[in-house]
Structure formats: C-alpha cells, structure tokens
C-alpha positions as CSV (number, residue, x, y, z in Angstrom):
1,M,-4.6,86.0,161.0
2,Q,-6.3,86.1,164.4
3,R,-9.8,87.5,165.0
4,T,-12.2,87.5,168.0
5,I,-15.7,86.1,168.0
6,S,-18.5,88.1,169.6
7,A,-21.8,86.4,170.5
8,M,-24.6,88.2,172.2
9,V,-28.4,87.9,172.9
10,G,-30.2,90.2,170.4
11,K,-33.4,92.2,171.0
12,G,-35.1,90.2,168.3
13,S,-36.2,93.1,166.1
14,V,-37.3,91.1,163.1
15,S,-38.4,94.2,161.1
16,H,-35.0,95.7,161.5
17,N,-33.2,92.5,160.7
18,S,-35.2,92.0,157.5
19,R,-34.8,95.6,156.6
20,A,-38.5,96.3,156.6
21,F,-37.3,99.7,157.7
22,T,-33.9,101.3,157.4
23,A,-32.2,102.5,160.6
24,E,-29.7,105.4,160.9
25,N,-26.7,103.0,161.2
26,V,-27.5,101.2,157.9
27,D,-25.9,102.1,154.6
28,A,-28.9,101.5,152.3
29,E,-26.7,101.3,149.2
30,R,-25.0,98.2,150.6
31,S,-28.2,96.5,151.7
32,C,-28.3,94.6,148.4
33,L,-25.2,92.6,149.7
34,N,-27.2,91.3,152.7
35,I,-28.2,87.6,152.8
36,S,-31.7,86.7,154.0
37,Y,-31.9,83.0,154.7
38,C,-35.5,82.9,155.9
39,N,-38.1,85.4,157.2
40,E,-41.2,83.5,158.2
41,S,-44.1,84.8,160.3
42,I,-43.5,83.7,163.9
43,K,-47.2,83.1,164.3
44,N,-47.2,80.7,161.3
45,V,-44.2,78.9,162.9
46,Y,-46.1,78.5,166.1
47,H,-49.0,77.0,164.2
48,E,-46.7,74.7,162.4
49,L,-44.9,73.5,165.6
50,F,-47.6,73.4,168.2
51,D,-51.1,73.2,166.7
52,E,-51.2,69.4,166.9
53,A,-50.0,69.3,170.5
54,L,-52.3,72.2,171.4
55,E,-55.3,70.3,170.0
56,K,-54.5,67.2,172.0
57,Y,-54.0,69.3,175.1
58,N,-57.3,71.1,174.8
59,A,-59.1,67.8,174.1
60,K,-58.1,66.6,177.6
61,Q,-59.3,69.6,179.4
62,T,-62.8,69.3,181.1
63,R,-62.8,73.0,182.0
64,N,-62.9,75.7,179.4
65,D,-60.8,78.1,181.5
66,R,-58.0,75.6,181.3
67,K,-58.0,75.5,177.5
68,I,-55.5,77.5,175.4
69,S,-57.0,79.4,172.5
70,D,-53.7,80.9,171.2
71,Y,-50.5,79.3,172.3
72,Y,-48.3,82.1,170.8
73,E,-50.2,84.8,172.9
74,K,-49.9,82.6,176.0
75,I,-46.1,82.4,175.6
76,R,-45.8,86.1,174.7
77,S,-47.5,87.1,177.9
78,S,-45.6,84.5,180.0
79,K,-43.0,85.4,182.5
80,Q,-41.2,82.1,182.3
81,E,-40.6,81.7,178.5
82,K,-40.0,84.1,175.6
83,P,-41.7,83.5,172.2
84,F,-38.3,83.3,170.6
85,H,-34.6,84.0,171.1
86,E,-32.0,85.8,169.0
87,L,-28.2,85.1,168.7
88,I,-26.0,87.6,167.0
89,L,-22.5,86.6,165.9
90,Q,-19.7,88.7,164.6
91,I,-16.0,88.1,163.7
92,G,-13.5,90.8,164.7
93,D,-14.5,94.4,164.6
94,R,-14.9,97.3,162.2
95,E,-11.2,98.1,162.5
96,N,-10.0,94.7,161.2
97,M,-13.1,93.2,159.5
98,N,-14.8,96.2,158.0
99,A,-17.7,95.4,155.8
100,E,-16.3,97.3,152.9
101,S,-12.9,95.6,153.0
102,D,-11.6,92.3,151.7
103,N,-11.6,91.0,155.3
104,G,-15.3,92.0,155.5
105,E,-16.0,89.8,152.5
106,L,-14.1,87.0,154.2
107,A,-16.2,87.4,157.3
108,Q,-19.3,87.1,155.1
109,R,-18.1,83.8,153.6
110,I,-17.3,82.4,157.0
111,L,-20.6,83.4,158.6
112,D,-22.5,82.1,155.6
113,E,-20.8,78.7,155.8
114,Y,-21.4,78.6,159.5
115,F,-25.1,79.2,159.2
116,R,-25.7,76.6,156.5
117,S,-25.3,73.9,159.1
118,F,-26.9,75.7,162.0
119,Q,-30.4,74.2,161.7
120,E,-29.1,70.7,161.2
121,R,-26.9,71.1,164.3
122,N,-29.7,72.5,166.4
123,P,-32.9,70.5,165.6
124,Q,-34.6,71.7,168.7
125,L,-34.3,75.4,167.7
126,K,-36.6,76.3,164.9
127,V,-35.1,79.1,162.9
128,F,-37.7,81.4,161.4
129,S,-35.6,84.5,160.7
130,A,-31.9,84.7,159.8
131,H,-30.1,87.5,158.1
132,L,-26.4,88.3,157.4
133,H,-25.9,92.0,157.3
134,M,-23.2,93.7,155.2
135,D,-24.7,97.2,155.2
136,E,-23.4,98.1,158.7
137,A,-19.9,98.7,159.8
138,T,-19.0,95.1,160.5
139,P,-20.6,91.9,159.0
140,H,-22.7,90.1,161.5
141,L,-25.3,87.4,161.6
142,H,-28.8,87.5,163.3
143,I,-30.4,84.2,164.0
144,D,-34.0,84.2,165.5
145,F,-35.4,80.8,166.6
146,V,-38.1,79.2,168.7
147,P,-36.8,76.6,171.1
148,F,-39.0,73.6,171.7
149,T,-39.1,70.3,173.5
150,T,-41.1,67.1,172.9
151,G,-42.5,64.4,175.2
152,S,-43.3,66.8,177.9
153,K,-45.5,65.5,180.8
154,R,-46.7,69.0,181.8
155,G,-48.8,71.2,179.6
156,L,-48.5,70.6,175.9
157,E,-46.6,67.5,174.9
158,K,-44.6,69.7,172.5
159,R,-44.0,73.1,174.0
160,V,-41.7,76.1,174.1
161,S,-38.7,75.7,176.5
162,L,-35.2,76.9,175.9
163,K,-33.7,75.0,178.8
164,Q,-35.3,71.7,177.7
165,A,-34.5,72.3,174.1
166,L,-30.8,72.8,174.8
167,S,-30.8,69.9,177.3
168,A,-32.2,67.6,174.5
169,Q,-29.2,68.7,172.4
170,G,-26.8,67.5,175.1
171,F,-26.2,70.7,177.1
172,K,-26.8,70.0,180.8
173,G,-26.5,73.0,183.1
174,G,-24.3,72.9,186.1
175,S,-23.6,75.9,188.4
176,R,-25.2,79.3,187.9
177,G,-22.4,80.3,185.6
178,D,-22.5,77.1,183.7
179,T,-26.0,77.1,182.3
180,E,-27.3,75.3,179.2
181,W,-27.3,78.6,177.4
182,S,-23.7,79.5,178.2
183,Q,-22.6,76.0,177.2
184,W,-24.5,76.2,173.9
185,V,-23.1,79.6,173.1
186,Q,-19.6,78.4,173.8
187,S,-20.3,75.4,171.5
188,E,-21.5,77.6,168.7
189,K,-18.4,79.8,169.0
190,E,-16.3,76.7,168.6
191,Q,-18.3,75.7,165.5
192,L,-17.7,79.1,164.1
193,A,-14.0,78.9,165.0
194,A,-13.8,75.6,163.1
195,V,-15.1,77.3,160.0
196,M,-12.7,80.3,160.5
197,E,-9.8,77.9,160.6
198,R,-10.8,76.4,157.3
199,H,-10.5,79.9,155.9
200,G,-7.1,80.6,157.6
201,V,-8.4,82.6,160.5
202,Q,-7.5,81.7,164.1
203,W,-9.9,82.4,167.0
204,E,-8.4,85.1,169.2
205,Q,-10.0,84.5,172.6
206,K,-10.1,87.7,174.8
207,G,-11.7,88.4,178.1
208,T,-12.4,84.7,178.9
209,H,-11.0,82.4,181.6
210,E,-7.8,83.0,183.5
211,K,-5.5,83.4,180.6
212,H,-6.9,86.9,179.8
213,L,-7.3,90.0,181.9
214,T,-10.7,91.0,183.1
215,V,-11.8,94.6,182.5
216,L,-10.9,95.5,186.1
217,D,-7.6,93.7,186.0
218,Y,-6.7,95.6,182.9
219,K,-7.7,99.0,184.5
220,K,-5.7,98.1,187.6
221,Q,-2.7,97.1,185.5
222,E,-2.9,100.4,183.6
223,R,-3.1,102.4,186.8
224,E,-0.1,100.6,188.2
225,K,1.8,101.5,185.0
226,E,0.8,105.1,185.3
227,V,1.9,105.2,189.0
228,Q,5.2,103.6,188.1
229,Q,5.8,106.1,185.3
230,L,5.0,109.0,187.7
231,D,7.3,107.5,190.3
232,T,10.1,107.5,187.7
233,K,9.3,111.0,186.6
234,I,9.3,112.2,190.3
235,D,12.7,110.6,190.8
236,Q,14.0,112.3,187.7
237,K,12.7,115.7,188.9
238,Q,14.2,115.1,192.4
239,T,17.6,114.3,190.8
240,E,17.4,117.5,188.7
241,Y,16.3,119.4,191.8
242,N,19.3,118.1,193.8
243,V,21.7,119.0,191.0
244,L,20.4,122.6,190.8
245,S,20.5,122.9,194.6
246,K,24.1,122.0,194.5
247,R,24.8,124.6,191.8
248,V,23.0,127.2,193.9
249,E,25.2,126.2,196.8
250,N,28.3,126.6,194.6
251,Y,27.2,130.1,193.8
252,D,26.8,130.8,197.5
253,S,30.4,129.7,198.0
254,C,31.4,132.1,195.1
255,I,30.0,135.0,197.1
256,E,32.1,134.0,200.1
257,E,35.2,133.8,197.8
258,L,34.4,137.3,196.5
259,A,34.3,138.5,200.1
260,A,37.7,136.9,200.8
261,L,39.1,138.5,197.6
262,E,37.8,141.9,198.8
263,K,39.7,141.4,202.0
264,E,42.8,140.4,200.1
265,L,42.6,143.5,198.0
266,N,42.3,145.7,201.1
267,A,45.1,144.1,203.1
268,G,47.1,141.8,201.0
269,D,50.7,142.7,200.1
270,K,50.2,141.6,196.5
271,Y,47.8,144.4,195.8
272,Q,49.5,147.2,197.9
273,L,51.6,150.0,196.4
274,P,55.2,149.4,197.5
275,E,57.5,152.0,198.9
276,Q,60.0,153.7,196.7
277,Q,63.3,151.9,196.7
278,G,66.4,154.2,196.5
279,F,66.5,157.2,194.2
280,M,63.8,157.0,191.6
281,T,62.1,159.8,189.6
282,A,58.4,160.2,189.9
283,K,58.0,159.4,186.2
284,A,60.0,156.1,186.6
285,Y,58.0,155.2,189.7
286,K,54.8,155.7,187.9
287,S,55.7,153.7,184.8
288,K,57.5,150.9,186.5
289,I,55.5,150.4,189.7
290,A,52.3,152.3,190.0
291,E,50.9,151.8,186.4
292,P,51.5,148.0,186.2
293,L,49.8,147.5,189.6
294,V,46.8,149.6,188.5
295,E,46.5,147.6,185.3
296,K,46.7,144.4,187.2
297,L,44.0,145.6,189.6
298,K,41.8,146.8,186.7
299,S,42.1,143.4,184.9
300,M,41.3,141.5,188.0
301,L,38.4,143.7,188.8
302,K,36.9,143.4,185.4
303,A,37.1,139.6,185.5
304,T,35.7,139.5,189.0
305,L,32.8,141.7,188.1
306,V,32.0,139.6,185.0
307,R,32.0,136.5,187.1
308,A,30.0,138.1,189.8
309,F,27.3,139.3,187.5
310,E,27.1,135.9,185.7
311,G,26.9,134.2,189.1
312,W,24.1,136.4,190.3
313,D,22.2,136.1,187.1
314,N,22.5,132.3,187.1
315,Y,21.7,132.3,190.8
316,Y,18.4,134.0,190.3
317,R,17.5,132.0,187.2
318,L,18.3,128.7,188.9
319,N,16.3,129.7,191.9
320,M,13.4,130.4,189.7
321,K,13.7,127.2,187.8
322,N,14.3,125.3,191.1
323,G,11.0,126.8,192.4
324,N,9.2,125.7,189.2
325,L,10.6,122.2,189.6
326,Y,9.5,122.1,193.2
327,Q,5.9,123.0,192.1
328,E,6.0,120.3,189.4
329,N,7.2,117.8,191.9
330,Q,4.4,118.7,194.3
331,E,1.9,118.4,191.5
332,L,3.2,115.0,190.4
333,N,3.0,113.8,194.0
334,R,-0.6,114.9,194.1
335,V,-1.4,113.1,190.8
336,N,0.5,110.1,192.0
337,K,-1.5,110.0,195.3
338,K,-4.7,110.3,193.3
339,L,-3.8,107.5,191.0
340,A,-2.7,105.3,194.0
341,E,-6.2,105.9,195.5
342,E,-7.9,105.0,192.2
343,N,-5.7,101.9,192.1
344,M,-6.9,100.9,195.6
345,I,-10.5,101.4,194.5
346,L,-9.9,99.2,191.4
347,R,-8.3,96.5,193.6
348,T,-11.5,96.5,195.7
349,E,-13.7,96.4,192.6
350,N,-11.6,93.6,191.2
351,K,-12.1,91.6,194.4
352,D,-15.8,92.1,194.1
353,F,-15.6,91.1,190.4
354,K,-13.8,87.9,191.3
355,L,-16.3,87.2,194.0
356,L,-19.1,87.5,191.3
357,R,-17.2,85.0,189.2
358,R,-16.9,82.6,192.0
359,V,-20.6,82.9,193.0
360,F,-22.2,83.1,189.6
361,G,-19.6,81.2,187.6
362,R,-16.7,82.3,185.5
363,R,-18.3,81.6,182.2
364,Q,-21.5,83.4,182.8
365,I,-19.8,86.6,184.0
366,D,-17.3,86.4,181.1
367,D,-20.2,86.0,178.7
368,L,-21.9,89.1,180.2
369,V,-18.7,91.1,179.9
370,E,-18.3,90.0,176.3
371,Q,-21.9,90.8,175.6
372,A,-21.3,94.3,177.0
373,R,-18.2,94.8,174.9
374,F,-20.1,93.6,171.8
375,A,-23.0,96.0,172.6
376,K,-20.5,98.8,173.0
377,S,-18.8,97.9,169.7
378,M,-22.2,97.8,167.9
379,K,-23.1,101.2,169.3
380,R,-19.7,102.6,168.3
381,D,-20.1,101.1,164.8
382,N,-23.6,102.7,164.5
383,V,-22.0,106.1,164.7
384,R,-20.2,105.6,161.5
385,F,-23.3,105.8,159.4
386,R,-25.0,108.7,161.2
C-alpha cells in the first residue's frame, strides 16, 4: 500500500481544533473518536516558558519604557514573530483513507504513534495544543507549538524564535527555498513515513523534486495528449473524406457511362431493329425479331434506371455526409488550434514556474504547491459534511 503525506501550515484555530465549537464540516457523532493530547492556555505556556527570563530582562532595564509588561502581547503584536505555529499532517486523502473506513483507522494509529515522540524529538517546540481529528472526511493531526531559543544575547535570554529554535535542533537554512522550516517539515515527513512503514504503508511522494511532474508540467502534458488525439481524429476524418470523395467521383463516371449507353442505344447496331431477311410473315417477324429485341431493351432499361436512381440517391447522400465531415474537420482544426495555443501558454507558464524554482528554491516552491493541494483537498473534504 502506498499513500501520500500532506503537511501544511495551519491557521491555528485552537477553538476549532479542540471542538469548542462545531464547524459545518464536522460530523459531531464521530467527535468522540478524536484524540486530544493537550489543550493548554497559550498565555499560561508563555508564563511557564518566559516569566523567569522576562524578570531578568526587566531588572536590567534602567528605563521603564524599555520594560516588557506582557511578553505574550508583545509577540502577538510583533511583525517578526508569531505567538505560535501550527503543523497539520494527513496521510492519503478521503478516497483512500476515509475516516469511516478501516484505512482511516489505520491512519489514526499511524498519526497517534507519530505524535507520541514529537515533543521528545522537538525539545525547542513547546506543544500546548494537539488534536487528532476523526470527525472529518480524512484523519489528520493538528499540532500547535511555541518555538523558543535559549542563550540569546539580544532581548530576553529565552525568547520566541522559530528560526533559532529549528537551528538549535540542527536545521540550518541555506538558499531561499531551503529554509529551516522546509528542512524541518521534510524531516517530520520522513519521521511519519518511518512510522507508516512499520504499519505496512509506503510513502508515495508526489509533486516533489524532478521525479514528479509539476502542476504546469502535468497540464502541458495533458494538452499535448489532447492535441495528439485531435490530430489522429483529424487524420481519420481526412481519410474518410478522401474515400467518400473517390466514391462521388465514381458516381460521376457512372453518369458518363450512362451517356455513352444512351449513344449506343441510339446508334449501335446491337440495339437496332434489323431488316427483314427473305420472305417472312409479319407475325413471324414480330415474334422472332421485334419482340425479343423489345424485351432485351426493356430489361436493360429497367436495370439501368435502377442503377441510375441508386447512383443519384447515393450521390446526394454522400455529398451531404461529405459536407458534414468537412464541417467536423474544420471544427476539429479550430479546436486543435485553440489547444495548441493553450499549450504554448502552458509552456510559457511552465518556464516561469521553473524560474521560480531556481530563484526561490525547489523545495520551497514544491512545499507551497503541496500546501495548496492540501488546502484544496481539505476544502473539498469539507463539502462532504455540509
């Protein structure tokens, strides 16, 4: 069994995560299956983590305007740091890991085992709210934490800092696309993948690195397939058109043959009444010469008329069908042209996308794409319970 791993930055709605209120996408009858690991007040966590460092910092200040009365409020209003961060993790999607299926229960066991070692593995990330939801379409895990660093020479000795917290855990940022956060998220995915393997589930990695198609690559490939299919269809219609055209030409030649036959009837010896040979009564001439010739002419005329009417009927029907095929062919050419233009646009967008990956880093852009997919998946899953 192979399943994807989705990881994204959450909005940090603790009230929603703890089910202090029930949203439209929640199946309240299944909320009893949720697992709440912790749900502490973030302000209490700030007091626990920073009060001692805050007291030392304020004691050193000679000016009252430099003192900090409430560290949580200071961070909450800061433009550099957030009071806390949220990571949401999900295995597969609602099609293959639905919360009400056996696979959904398997996802619950995997996410539960993964979280049990999260705090030990991340000592610089103080988890104050964590919930595993089974009352939505797909099982997923919300982890809210306060990142902190110690031994700081600026501000509080112990202070909020995501970058420094992750750096202390060994994640050193490189290029724009290879930040501490992206490295850490990738590491957590690998930790989750290791737990999945213990339960017989392989990590299916999609949309990352060069082995997988980007969204634009996929769209471009699909457009190329459509163009190729239309080209094939146009060739088929063109072949059919050519066959019908030849059939119409054959009927045109039949008309010429009828004209030649008319000429033969008028002047050919075969169809002329011969002169009487020797002495012969009128009755004998009629029965032996005139009547057989008339019967021959009648038979030939009937067959000719039948073929002529069939020919004209087929001629008009084929002309009509030929005209329809021509219109279809023209329409297919227009659609093909439109798809070719769309494909050119996609090629340009794909070049721009690859440029973004070079400038900002492959991993960061891939993470953003994966987050967008996850957000779309979550939005789609929400519809199920509305």
